[in-house]
N, C-alpha and C positions, 0 to 999 in steps of 0.2 A: 504493500500500500504506500510505498515511499514515493511512487511516481503518480502524478495526476494524469487522468485520462486525456489523451490528445483529442482535441475537439475536431469536429468535422470541418470547421472553417480553416483550421491550421492545415489539416490534411489536404483540403481543396487547393490551398495556396501552394502546398508542396507539389501537388500533381500538375498544376498548370504553369508553374514557373519553369522557365527553361534553364535557369542557373547558368547564364551565359558566361559568368566569370569562371565557372568550372571548366568550360570548354575554350581552349585557346583559339579564338577566331582570328584569322589572318586577313589583312586587307587585300591581298593578291587574289586573283581569280585563277581557276584551274586552266591548264594549257589548252584544253579542248574537250570534245565529247566524241566518243566512239558509238556508232549506232549499229546494231544488228537489225537490219531493215526487215519489214514484213515479207519482202520477196526473197529473203535469204542472203542478200548481199551484206558486206561489211563496209561501212562508210566512216572514215576514209579507207580505201583499199590498202593503204600503207600501214594500217594499224597492226599491232603484234597479235593478231587473232587470225587463225586459219581454219578453213573448213573444206573438206573434200566432198561433202554430201549435203551441205546446208541443213544438217541435223546436229552434228557435234561440232562445236566451236572451241578450239583449243588455243590457249595462250602459247606464244613462242618466245616471250620475254616478259620482263616486268613492264607494267603499264602505269603511267602517271596521269591518266585522264579518267573521266567518268564514262560509264557504259550504260547506254539505254537500250533495252531489249524490246523490240517491237514485233517479234515473231514468236508464236506459240509452238509447243511440241518440239523443243530443242534441248540440248545439253550444252552448258557453258562450263568447260573444264579448264581450271587455272593451271593445271599441270605443275602445281607447287610454286608458281610465280606469284609476285605481289601485284596488287592493285592499290595504288597509293595516291591520296589527294594532298591538298595543302591546307586543310582546316577551314575552308571557306564556308560561311554560313549558308545553309540550304543546299550544300553540295551532296550529291548522292553517289556513292561508289557504284552500285548497280541499281538501276531503276527498272523495276518490274511493275508496270502500270497497265491494267486492263488486258493482261495476257494470262495464259494458263498452260499447265503441263510443261514448265521449264525447270530444269535441274541446274542448280549452281553448286559447283563442287571444287574442292582443292585449291582455293584461292586465299592468299594472305591479304586481307582487306583492312586498310588503316588510314587514319587521318582524313575522314570525311565527316560531315555533319550527321549523315546516316550511312552506315556501311552498306546495308541492303535495304531497299524500300519496296514493300509489296503493297501496292495501292490498288484497290478494286480488282484484285487478281485472285485466282483460285487454282487449287490443285498443283501448286508448284512445290519443289523440293529444294531445300537449302541444306547441303550435306557435306560434312567434313571440312569446313572452312575454318581459318584462323582469323577472328574478327576482333581487332584491338585498336585502342586509342582513337575511337570515333566519338561523336557526341552520343548517338544511339547506335548500338551494334546492328540490330535488326528491327525494323519498324513495319508493323502490319496495321493498316488503317483503311478507313473508307470502304467497309464491307469486304475486306480481304477474308477469304474463307477457304477452308479445307486445304490449307497449305501445311507442309510437313517440314519442321525445322529440327534436324537431328544430327547428332555426332559432331557438333561444332565446338570450338574453343572460343568463348566470348568473354574477353577480359579487358579491364582498364578502360572501359568506355565511360565518358565523363557525365553523361546524363542517365543512361539506362542501358543495361545489356540487351534486353528485349523489351519493346513497347508494343502493347496491344491496344488499339484505339478504334472503337466502333467496328469490331470484327468478330467473327464467330466460326466455330467448327474447326479451328486450327489445332495442330498437334505439335507440341514442343517436347522433344524426348531425347535423352541420352547426351545432352550437352554439358560442357563444363562452363558454368556461368559464375565467374569469380572476380573479385577486386574491381567491380564496377561501382559507380556511385549508387545506383539502384540495380538490383539483380533483374527482376521482371516487374514491369509496371503495366497493370491492366486497367486502362481508363474506361469510364462508362461510355456507352453500354457494350462491353465486350463479353460475350456469353458463349457457353457450350464449347469452350476450348479445353484441351487436355494438356496438362503440364506433368510429365511423368519421367521418372528415371534419370533426372538431371542431378548434377553435382552443383549445388548453389551455395557457395561459401565465401566468406570474407568480403561481402559487399558492404558498402559504407553506410547506407541509410536503412536498407532492409533486404531480405531475400526475395520475397514476393509480396506485392500488394495488389489486391483486387478490389476496385472501387465501384460500387453501385452496379455490379455485374451479377449475372445469374448462370447457374448450370455449368460452372467451370469445374473441372476435375483435376485435383492436385494430388498425385499419388506416386509413391515409390521413389521420392526424391531424397537426397542427402542435403539437408538444409542446416548448415553448421557455421557457427562463428560469424554470423552476420551482425553488423554493428547498427547503431542508431536505434530504431524501434525494434529490430530483431528479425525473427524468422518469417512467419506468414501473417499478413494483416488482411482481414476482410472488413471493408469499410462500406457499410450500407448495402450489402449484397444479400441474395437469397438463393436457396436451392443449390448451393455449392457443396462439393464433397472434398474433404481433405483426408486422405486415407493412406496408411502403409508407409508413411514417411519417417525418416530418422531426423529428428529435430533437436539439436543439442548445442549447448554452449553459445546461444545467441544473446546479444545484449537486450535488456529489458524483458522480452517476452518470446516464448516459442510460437504460440498461436494466439492472435488477438482478434476477437470478434466484436466489432464496435458499430456505433451509429445505426441502431435499429436494424441490424442484420438479423434475418430470420430464416428458419427452416433449412439451416445448413447442417451437414453431417460431418463430425470429426471422429474418425474411427480407425482403430488398428495402428495408431502411430506410436513410435518410441520417442517420448518427450523427456529429455534428461538434461540436468545441469544448466537450466535457464533460471534467471531470477523469477520469472513467472512462467509456469508451464503452459496453462491455458487461461486466458483472461477474457471473460465475457462481460461487456459493459455497454452503457448508453442505450438502455431500453431494448436490447437485443432479446428476442424471445423465440420459443419453439425450436431451439437448436438441440441437436442430439450429440452428446459427447459419450462415446461408448467404445469399450474394448481397447483402450489405450494403456500403454505402460508409462506412467507419470512418476518418475523416480528422480530423487536427488535434486529437486528444484527448491528454491526458497519458498515460493508459493506454488503448490501443486496445481490447484484450480482456484481462481478467484472470480466471483460474480460481483459486479459493481454496478448498481442501478440496473440490474437485469432481472426483473421479475417476470412472471407469467410463463410457466410451462417449458422451461429448458429441462431437458431430460439427461441426467448424468447417471449412466449405468454401465456395469461390467468393466470398470477400469481398475487397474492395479495402481493404487496411490500409496507409494512406499518411500520411506526415508526422506521425506520432504521436511523442511522446517515447519511449514503449515500445510496440512493435507488439503482442506477446503476452507476458504475464507469468504464470508458473505457480508456484503456491505449494501444496505438498502436494496436487498434482493430477496423477495419472498415468492411463494407459490411455485417453486421448482420441485422436481421429483428427483431424488437421489437414492439409488438402490442398487443392489447386487455389485457394489464396489468392494474391493479389498483395501481397508485402511490398515496399513502395517507400519509400525515403528516410526510414524511421523512425530516430530517433537510436540506439535499440537495437532491432534487429529482434525478438529473442526473449531472454527471461530465463527459463531452465528451472529454476533453483534446485534441482537434484538430482532433479527429476521425470523420468519416462520416458514419452514419448508417441510416437505414430506420426505421421510427417510426410509420408507419400505414400500413394497409393492403388494401390501395386504397379505393375507394368509390364503393359500399355503406358499405363495411365491417367495415371500420373505423379504428381508431388508439387506443390510450390508454385513460384511465380516469385519470385526474390530479386533485387532491384536491385543488390546487391553481390556476386552470384555471378560468379566470374572464369573458370569452366570453359568448355570448347568442346563443340560437337556435331559430331563426325565419324563416330560409330559408332551402332549401334542394337542392339536386343535386350535381354533381361533382364539380361545381364551387360555390356551396352554394348561388345561386342567383335565385332559383326557389321558387314558392309559397309553403308554408307549411313547418313545422319543421319535422325533421327526426331523432332526437336523437343525432345529430352530431353538434358540435359547428360551427358557421358560420365563425370563424377566426382561423388560426392555433395556436397551442401552440408552442411558440418559445423557443428552448433550447439555440441555438447560431446561428451564420450566416450559418452554414453548416448542422444544425440538427433542424428539425421542424416536429411536428406532424400535418399534413395537415388536419386531420379529428378527432380532439379530441372528445372523448365520453362525453356526458353530464351526464351520470349515470354510476356507477360502472359496470364492466363486471362481472356478476354473473350468469354464464350459468348453465342450467340444460340439460343434454344430454339424449336423448331417441332414438328410432328408429321407422321407419314406413315402411309399406309394400306397394309397388306399383307394381301391377301385381304379378309376382312370386318372385320378388326380395325385399330385405330389405335394407334400407338406414339409415345412421345416421342423426340425426337432433339435432340442438342446439336451445334452447329457453332461451332468456335473458330477464329478467324483474325486475322491482323494486317492484313487488308484491310477495305475497306468492302463489306459485303454488302447487296445490294438485290435487289428483285424475286424474293424467295424464294417458290417455289410448289411444293407437293407434289401430284403428279397421277399417278394409277395407280401404276406401279412406278418412279417417278423423283422425285428431288429436284432442282429447278432453281433456280439463283440466279446473280447477276452479282457478280463480285469485281473491285474496282478499287483503285488506289493510285498512288503516285508512279512514273511510268514508269522502268523499268530496275532498280528495287529488287526484292529477293526477297520474294515473298509465299508464305504457307503456309495450308493449310486442314486442320483435324482434324475429322472427323465421328465422333461417338460414337453408334452405331446398335445397338439391341437385337438380340440373336441370336434371331431368330424363324425361321419356315419359309422361309429364304433359302439358296440354294446358289450364287448368282451375284451378284457385285458388279462393276460397271464404272464407270470415271470418264472423262468426256469434257470436254476443254477446247476451246472453239470447234469442236465437232464432231470433234475429234481424240481417238481412243481412247488413253488412257495405258496403256502396257504396261511392267511392271517388267523389268529394273531401270532407274531406281531406284524409280519411282513408278507406281501408288500402293503405299504400304506398308500392308498390311492385317494387323493383329494382333487377337487375341481374349484376353479374360480369363475366358472361360467363360460370361459373361452378355451381353457387348457386343462388337461389332466396333469397332475403332479404325482409321479410314481416314485416312491421312495422305499429303499430297502437297504439293510445292512447285512454283513457276513464277515466271518473270520477269514483273513487274507491268506492266500498262497497264490495260485493261478487258477482262475475259474472261467469256464465258458458260460456266458450269459445269453439267454434268449428271451426277448419280450415279444409276445404274440398279441396282435390287435386285429380284431375282425368283427363283423356282424356274425353272430353264431350261425354256423352252417356255411358261411361264405369262405370256403377253404382256399379257393383260388383268388380271393380278394379282387373280384371283378365288379363288386357292388351289387350282385344279385345272387340269390340262392336258388339253384336249379340243377338240372340233370348233370351238368359238368362237374359239380361238387360231388355228386354221388359217384361218378366215374373215378374221381381221384380217391375217394374213400375206398372203393373197391380195389384200386391198384395198390393201396398201402395197407390193406387189411392185415391186422395183426392182433393176437398171435395165431388166429385162424381157428379151425380150418375153414375155407382154404386160405393160406397165406397169400397176400397179394404179391405180384411180381416185383414191386418196388420196396416192400418192407416198411418197417416202422419209421415214422417221421412225426415228431411232436406237432408240426404244423397241422396235421390232419387228425390229431387226437382232440376232438372238439371239447369233450368233457374233462380232459386231462387225467384220465384214470389209468394211463399206461397201456390202454388197448384201443385199437381202431376196429370198431365192431358195430353191431346193430344199434347200440345206444346212440352212436354218433349219427347213424342214418336217421334215427328217430328225431334227433335235434334238427337235422336238415329239413325233415318233413314239417316240423313245427314252425320253422322260420321261412318256409318256401315262399318266395315272392310271387309265384304263380305264373299263369293260372293252373289250378286254383290256389289261392293264397293259403298258407298255413295259418293256424290260429294265433301264432305269435309274430307273424310277419309285420313289419312296420307299415 
């Protein structure tokens, strides 16, 4: 909280100022302009650019002029030579305006106002160039779209490494963007661009800023040691996704969501060693912060004037000076996070927020929670434990986690097919889960750990057209009490069970009774499968025993299972128990 939030006015000034003092503008003009004309000719013909087929244009020497490309569907290959300007204001190293399907590659581009300008152009590729000491390294503007900027080294540019201005659908991937005044500047309204797999380091003012833009995807980047504001700044944007990035050792903040930014997703990032890991401020709402590793920051997550339904879930918040800090920020949901060994787990500062996802989904794991788990149920007064502490974790008088988790929330996500539809499933366990396979109406996996210790599994399964759930451990059908403990919250099943560890095969069956092939209907096809797996006979079916076809779970596949199929027959004629 030592830094005041940067206001939108200040950021707007930063975005629109050209910082001309930072770029050494020379009074002299460039010596000339080289054109690759629409008819394929090079003008002047004495230029150090040759082409044998009017498709590939290759440098034959260093060039000290600007190049204007007026022909689409060509390749400009610098062949390792330089394209160098004199620092003149508005000079363009390579001007790609209103053209498409041009590849620019292997050129050392330096000392222009803009190294490469893509204006009103589409489907071009900028590949493997060294772009240094310009005002802007690469500029995409005026509806530039579907261009691919990849594998370039973009360094020491005095205004911005890459600038996106009123453009959409472009891909920026695999570039080294370092030591620029700004790394990547996305000015409004630049939307639906992809920034992925880049090394964005040691830029002076920030790594990436996206202002009043939507639908951008920032994923898989290394965003490290950027100065000024820090790593990634979302200023007034919505529906952006920041995922799978390494964001570490940035000045001020790893990720900053500001100026009424909404409906953004921050997920799966490794956010470490920043003063602020994630900072949500200035009326930003309905953002999702999930599945991140937020470790060794001064402030792990801070909400500052950010009320109304930000969702913070499934994060590992560990070894920060402050886990979560709330300032004038209420009505947010914070659950399924692991708060581990933070010097101060939470500072609520008089704000009121929700700290659990109700029962049986539960709240957060707190490494300093001292309660026990001997009971179950919404009031924690029923027989049997359920992986939830029997007493709340109290933060202050207005904030308490009613259902603290007894074990860290370490989910594995998969999907299962019920009938013709596929549904997401979350499996949480303190064991090592391997060989996870979803087939027909079952989820199979192996759970292992230190022999003799207690293992647990929690499966969060959507409530779909299922009326039967069974759990097998090493082919033994679990029957309560005590396990499996199956609860619902109206939208999901929560299937919880414990066991003594070694290595176990676990099968979870889910189906409409009688629908053994999980096609959503109970009919003659299910009877045929029962016959094929008939056991112990006689006669024994040709395929033998399989618990998927043992509808009543009694260890036999026989006439009783056929009777269940008849009762749930979806017809015609419908069985008496059919839905």
